[in-house]
C-alpha positions in Angstrom: 63.5 -161.0 17.5 61.6 -157.9 17.4 60.6 -156.2 13.7 62.0 -152.9 14.2 65.5 -151.4 15.7 66.4 -148.4 16.9 69.9 -147.2 16.1 71.3 -144.9 19.4 74.3 -143.4 21.2 74.9 -143.2 24.9 74.1 -139.9 26.1 72.2 -138.7 23.1 69.9 -136.0 23.6 68.2 -137.1 19.8 67.5 -140.3 21.0 66.1 -139.2 24.1 63.6 -137.5 22.4 63.0 -140.3 19.6 61.6 -142.7 22.5 59.7 -140.1 23.9 57.9 -139.9 20.7 57.8 -144.1 20.2 56.4 -144.0 23.2 53.6 -141.2 22.6 52.1 -143.8 19.9 52.5 -146.5 21.6 55.2 -147.9 18.8 55.3 -151.5 18.9 58.1 -153.3 21.0 61.4 -152.8 19.2 65.3 -153.6 20.2 67.3 -150.8 20.7 70.9 -151.2 19.3 74.1 -148.5 20.4 76.3 -147.9 17.8 79.0 -146.1 20.3 81.7 -149.5 20.1 81.1 -150.8 16.2 83.0 -149.5 13.8 80.9 -150.6 10.8 77.6 -149.2 12.7 79.5 -146.1 13.4 80.0 -145.5 9.7 76.6 -146.4 8.8 74.8 -144.3 11.2 77.1 -142.1 12.7 75.6 -138.8 11.7 72.5 -140.3 11.7 71.0 -141.3 14.7 68.5 -142.2 15.8 67.9 -144.4 13.2 64.5 -146.7 13.1 64.8 -149.4 11.1 62.1 -152.0 9.8 62.9 -155.8 9.7 62.7 -155.8 5.8 65.1 -152.7 5.9 63.0 -149.9 5.6 64.6 -146.7 7.7 63.7 -143.3 8.7 66.3 -140.8 10.3 65.8 -138.9 13.2 63.2 -136.3 12.9 60.4 -138.6 12.5 57.1 -137.4 14.2 53.6 -139.9 14.9 52.8 -139.8 11.5 55.7 -141.2 10.3 56.2 -143.6 12.6 52.4 -145.1 11.8 53.6 -145.4 7.5 56.6 -147.5 9.0 53.9 -149.7 10.5 51.5 -150.0 7.1 
């Protein structure tokens, strides 16, 4: 299981941008969870996606930059 989860939606241009930033900094492996068909996740993350969550519960909302991603690794 990955230490990081990216919560996102289908057809989400901000989610696509987040994936590009994650790739540009060669962020470690992460899992993706699409919230579209989950009422609980929709209620929690609906207006916030994309959201990157670390396994200890720390979350950062979009927009995140390379510096913010680096801080998630510490």
